[in-house]
N, C-alpha and C positions, 0 to 999 in steps of 0.2 A: 512677597517683600520686594521692593524696588532694587533696581541695580545698583542705584547709588548708596542705599541703605545698606546693603551687602559689601560693597567696597569699603564703607566706612568701617563696619564691623570687624572685616577682615583685617584692614590698618590697624586700628585699636589692639586688636589680639595679638599681631605681631610685635606692635610697638610694645605691648606689655611682657609678652614672652622675651624678646631681645633685653630688656631693662631687666628682667628678673635674672635671666642667665649671665648677664654682665654682672650684676651684684652678687651673685653666687659665686660665680668664678672669682672675684676679688677677694670674699671672704675665703674661699676655699684655698686661695693661692697663699694668702697670709697663714692660714691655720696650717696649712701643710708644711711651710716653710718656718714657721714660728713654734709649732707646736712642741717640738723635740726640745726646743731651749728652755721651756718653762719647767720651772721646779721650784721647791720651796726656799732653796738657796736664792736662786734668781730673784725672788720677789722679795727677800728678807735681808739680802746683804747690800753692800754699797759697791759701787765702781771700782775696780782695783786693776791693776796692770798696767802695762807701759807699751803703747799710749793709754792713758786713762780711759776705762771702757771695754777694753779688749777682754777682760775677766770681771767677775764679779756680778753683781746684780743691778735694781734699780729701786731699792727700797727709797732712797731719797728723794728721786724723781716722783715715785708714785704719791709719796706724802706730799711733796711740794704740789704736785698738781692738784690733789684734794684741798689743799689750803687756798691756792689760787681759785680753783672753782667755788669754793665756800664763800669767800668773799664777794666774788662775782655775782653769786645768786643771790645773797641778801642784798647787796646794793641794787642790782637790778631789777630783783623780784619787786622789791619795796615800791621803788618808783614807777614799775610797771604798772603795777597792781593799784596804785593811786591815782594812775594817769588815766587808766581804761575806766575806773570808777566814774573818775570826775566828767569824762567825756560822755559816758553811758548814760549817767543818771542825774547828773548834777548840771552840765552846761547846757544853758539854753540857746546860745547864740551861735549860729552857724559858722559864723565868720572866726570866731575862737577856735571852733572845733577842725575848722578848714587850716588855720594857721597851726594849731598844735598836731596836726596830720600831717603836714608840709614838714615841720621840722622833724618829727619821727622819721619820715622818708629820707630826708636829706642825712639824718644821723645812719641809717641804714645804707646808705649809698657811700658813705667814707670807707676807703680802702684801710684795711687793718692794721699796715705799716703806718698809715697817717696817725690813726688812733693811737699808735705806739709813740710815735714823735709828739704828738700832742700829751700824752700821758708823762713823757719825760720832762718836757718844758714846764707843766702845770705841777703835776703831783711830786715828781722826782725833785725838781729845782725849786719852782715857787712856793710850795707847800711844804719842802724840806722834810718829804718822807723818805728821800733816799730811794736807792735800789731795795726795792723791799716787796714783800707779798702783798702788802696793802697797796701800794703803789700798781702792781701788775694786776691785782684782783679788781681794782676800781676802774682800769682800762678795758679789762675784759667784760666788766659789768655795762658800761656804756657800749661796748661793742654788740650785746646780746640784749639790751635794752628793747630795741625797736621790735625784735623777733618775739619778745614776750608779750610786748602791748597790744600789738598788733592781733596776736592768737586770742589775747583775753578780752579785747574788745568785741571780737567777733564774735567768742562765746557769749559774752552779755547781750549781743544784740539779738540772739537767739533766743532768748528767753521769751516766753509766752507774754505779750502787753497785756493781756486783758487779766492775767494772774497778778500783774504789777497793780493794774488798775482797781481791781478788787479789793486788794491789800490797802492802798492807799484812801479807797472810798469808805473803808471800816476804821480808819483814824490811825492805823498805823504809821509811824515813822520811817523813813527810808533807811535809817541806820538798821531798826529792828528787820525791816523786810530785806534787806540785803545779807544780814546774819542769817536768818532763820528760812528764807525762800531761796534768793539768788545763789546763795553760797553752796546750800548743799547740791542744788542743781547744776552748779557748774563746777564741782569739786574736781571730778576726774579731769576736765579739760584743763582747769588751773594748774591741777598737778603735772598733767602732761605737758604743758608749756614750760614749766619750771624744769621739768627732767630735760627737754630738749633744748632748752636754752643753756643748761649746765653741759651737754653733751657739746655743745658748740664753743664753749668757752675751754672746755678741757682739750680740746683738739686744734687750738689755736696757738701759733708760736710767735707769729710777727708782733702783737700788742705787748708781749711781755720781754721780748728779747732786749729791749732796751730800758725796762721799767722795773724789773725784778728778777728774772729768769737767769742763773748763771751756768757755767759749764759744769762745775762741780761745788757742792756744798753739803755740809752735814745736814741731818734732818732738824729742821727750822724749830726754834723752841719760842719764837715770837713772830707777830705779823709784821715787825718792821726789820726782820733779816729778809736777805735774798734767799732764793731757794733755786732748785734743780725742778723742770718740770718735764713730763713725759715727751711732748712734742718737740720742745728744744733738744732734749738729749737725742732723740730719734734723729734730729736734723744732723747733729754734730756726728753722730755715728755713722752717717751716711756720707756727708759732706767732706769728712776728714779720712774716710775709708779705713775707720777703726775696728768695725766688726758688724760684718753683714748679718752673722747670727744673731747678736745682741739686739740689731736692728729688728730684724723679723719678730723675735720675742717681745720687744717693746710694742711694735704695732699690733702683736696678737693680744696683749694685756688690755692695751687701748681699745681694741674693739670689743672684747669682754665687758670692760667697763660700761663702753656705750650701749651695749646690748641689755646690760643689767638695769641701767638708766631708762632706756625705753620700755621695759618691761614692768617697771614699778606702776605707771598708771593702770595698766591690766589687773594688778594683784588687789586694786582698790576698788575696781569695777564691780557693782552688784548685778550686772548683766550675767546672764548664764551663757555660755557658748555650745 
């Protein structure tokens, strides 16, 4: 083995170890500081005390985050799947493909707070949705749309073209081919993309600060109501110096949710480890 190859191997190994240690340290730090705060009461009660949040739990914020994430996942997943299917299997013009990919790249590069301001001007004011879960969820959907679309398009591009050609040669239409060949082959990747996109949405605070998230609200009974959200609640707990213990507990819950979401695709995998 040449000296240059050895140097690269050592560099990549050290980089991987460093990254792994930092991630483990981050997770361990949150677990150690927030684990003692977690209890059934913390997960099922509303914020209380003076200032608000110094006592009680995070139940309204937990439910609100799930509502925001669900709206984001439905909106972004629908458009991302449709766009990636069109680009991968139906669009024949490289010009149109390039234009669509440019637009998707531009959306991906927009700062989240700018998306929040757009959401306030368009969804809250112009569409008259008001400060609501719907407004916040749609903005989050715009934010995660490029992330999901790029991953889905990449997954579709890795399908064996000979398999598709054989299907078309037998007279099978593209809809049947997609539902019975492409979809089963890419199901894990699609599920993974949706779960990771949802994880990204659940951790974002800037887009919903001005569109639907509030400092305190009861458990929402409609998507047209504002709601609490875990990242925004965490921000206020730290920014206002209300309760460091509750902040660590909130962060711990968010990490557990993200871990569960990222584990779902593996549960549906048919591969044996």
